[in-house]
C-alpha positions as CSV (number, residue, x, y, z in Angstrom):
1,M,-11.5,-10.0,9.1
2,D,-8.2,-10.9,9.6
3,Y,-6.0,-8.4,7.9
4,A,-3.0,-10.2,7.8
5,E,-4.6,-13.0,5.3
6,L,-4.7,-10.0,2.8
7,F,-1.0,-10.2,3.0
8,R,0.7,-12.3,0.3
9,E,4.7,-12.7,-0.8
10,D,3.5,-12.9,-4.5
11,L,2.3,-9.7,-4.2
12,I,5.7,-7.5,-2.9
13,Q,8.1,-6.1,-4.6
14,L,11.4,-4.3,-3.6
15,N,13.6,-1.9,-4.6
16,A,11.2,-1.3,-7.9
17,V,12.5,1.7,-10.6
18,F,9.2,3.7,-11.9
19,R,9.2,6.6,-14.1
20,D,5.6,8.2,-11.7
21,R,3.8,7.2,-10.5
22,K,2.0,6.7,-13.6
23,E,3.6,4.0,-14.9
24,L,3.9,2.7,-10.8
25,F,0.0,2.9,-11.3
26,E,0.0,1.1,-14.8
27,T,2.0,-1.7,-13.8
28,I,0.5,-2.8,-10.4
29,Y,-3.0,-3.1,-11.5
30,K,-1.5,-5.3,-14.8
31,E,-0.2,-7.8,-12.5
32,L,-3.5,-7.8,-10.2
33,L,-6.4,-7.8,-13.1
34,E,-3.5,-11.4,-14.1
35,K,-3.9,-12.7,-10.9
36,E,-8.0,-11.7,-11.0
37,L,-7.8,-9.4,-8.0
38,V,-8.7,-6.1,-9.6
39,K,-11.6,-5.7,-12.6
40,N,-10.7,-3.5,-15.5
41,T,-11.9,-0.7,-14.3
42,F,-9.3,-0.2,-11.2
43,L,-6.6,1.7,-12.9
44,K,-8.8,4.2,-13.8
45,A,-10.9,4.5,-10.3
46,V,-7.3,4.2,-8.1
47,E,-6.0,7.1,-10.2
48,N,-8.8,9.1,-10.0
49,R,-9.0,8.8,-6.0
50,E,-5.5,9.8,-5.9
51,E,-6.3,12.9,-7.5
52,N,-9.3,13.6,-5.4
53,Y,-8.2,12.4,-1.9
54,P,-4.5,11.5,-1.5
55,T,-2.5,9.0,-0.5
56,G,0.5,10.1,1.1
57,L,2.2,9.9,4.9
58,Q,5.4,11.0,6.4
59,F,6.1,9.4,9.2
60,E,9.2,10.3,11.6
61,N,11.5,7.6,9.2
62,L,10.0,6.2,6.8
63,S,7.3,8.2,4.1
64,I,4.1,5.8,2.1
65,A,1.7,6.3,0.1
66,I,-1.4,3.8,0.8
67,P,-3.4,4.2,-2.7
68,H,-7.0,2.3,-2.7
69,T,-10.3,2.7,-4.4
70,D,-14.1,2.2,-4.4
71,V,-14.6,-1.8,-3.1
72,K,-16.2,-1.7,-6.5
73,H,-13.7,-2.1,-8.2
74,I,-11.9,-5.2,-6.0
75,E,-13.0,-8.7,-7.1
76,Q,-10.0,-10.1,-4.2
77,P,-9.4,-8.3,-1.2
78,F,-5.5,-7.8,-1.0
79,V,-2.8,-5.8,0.0
80,Y,0.1,-5.0,-2.7
81,I,3.5,-3.6,-1.1
82,C,5.8,-1.9,-3.6
83,T,10.0,-1.1,-1.6
84,L,10.9,2.0,-4.3
85,E,15.0,2.4,-5.3
86,K,13.3,5.6,-6.6
87,T,11.6,8.0,-4.5
88,I,8.1,9.0,-5.6
89,P,5.8,12.4,-4.3
90,F,3.0,11.4,-3.8
91,I,0.0,14.4,-2.0
92,Q,0.1,14.2,1.8
93,M,-2.6,12.3,3.0
94,G,-5.2,15.3,4.0
95,T,-3.9,18.0,2.3
96,S,-4.0,19.0,-1.5
97,D,-0.3,21.0,-2.1
98,T,2.4,19.5,0.5
99,L,4.4,16.7,-1.1
100,V,6.2,13.5,-0.2
101,E,8.4,11.6,-1.3
102,A,6.9,7.9,-0.9
103,E,9.8,5.2,-0.4
104,V,7.2,2.5,0.2
105,I,3.9,1.8,-1.7
106,L,0.8,-0.3,0.3
107,V,-2.2,-0.5,-2.6
108,L,-4.8,-1.8,-1.1
109,G,-7.5,-3.6,-2.4
110,I,-10.2,-4.4,0.7
111,K,-14.1,-5.8,-0.9
112,E,-16.2,-3.8,2.7
113,P,-16.7,-0.2,2.6
114,K,-16.1,-0.4,6.4
115,E,-12.8,-2.5,6.9
116,Q,-11.1,-0.5,4.5
117,V,-11.0,2.4,7.6
118,G,-10.3,-0.5,9.8
119,M,-6.8,-1.2,7.6
120,L,-6.2,2.3,7.0
121,S,-5.9,2.7,10.2
122,R,-4.0,-0.4,11.4
123,L,-1.6,0.5,8.8
124,M,-1.2,3.8,10.5
125,E,-0.4,2.6,13.5
126,I,2.7,-0.2,12.4
127,F,4.0,2.5,10.1
128,S,4.2,5.0,13.6
129,N,6.0,1.8,15.6
130,K,9.8,3.0,15.1
131,E,10.9,-0.5,15.7
132,F,8.8,-1.5,12.9
133,I,10.4,1.2,10.9
134,K,14.2,-0.6,11.7
135,A,12.8,-3.8,11.2
136,F,11.1,-3.0,7.9
137,K,14.1,-1.2,6.5
138,N,16.5,-3.6,7.1
139,T,14.6,-6.7,5.7
140,D,15.7,-7.2,2.4
141,S,13.0,-10.4,0.6
142,E,9.8,-10.8,-0.2
143,S,9.4,-13.4,2.8
144,E,10.9,-11.3,5.2
145,I,8.9,-8.7,4.3
146,L,5.2,-11.1,5.0
147,A,6.8,-12.7,8.2
148,L,6.9,-9.0,9.3
149,F,3.2,-7.4,8.0
150,K,2.0,-10.6,9.4
151,K,3.6,-10.5,12.4
152,E,2.8,-6.8,13.2
153,M,-1.5,-7.7,11.7
154,E,-1.9,-10.1,14.1
155,R,0.0,-7.9,17.4
156,T,-2.6,-5.0,16.4
157,V,-5.5,-7.2,17.1
158,E,-4.8,-8.5,19.8
């Protein structure tokens, strides 16, 4: 799978403000449903999965969350990128109580189960790259974010 194809400019939201994780999930869900990328079961599924398998990740210079759910709730594959003006707490991946104040949310919509693990590891690799983080933090338009992710996705394939 060419992961770079999953990134689209219309699925990037910069400097968003949400009261909490619930509002974040509901807002993104509505947009994804309108674009016919998810099924109407997606919202409940992603909320439940986040409760049982947290997705917060703390990197050296950035904290992110990568919410996702089972492939049966996805109509078309995608990655939705949302940068937050005010952080939202997520539980750190692999723990049950360590909080991560997420600055960036990447909602994954993958259609093939085996591709989900590959995409997660690719994203962790990218967000571990200090140069990528620096470029990402200095980018202030959807088109620049899109270009940055596509370039990084293609680079890691080589």
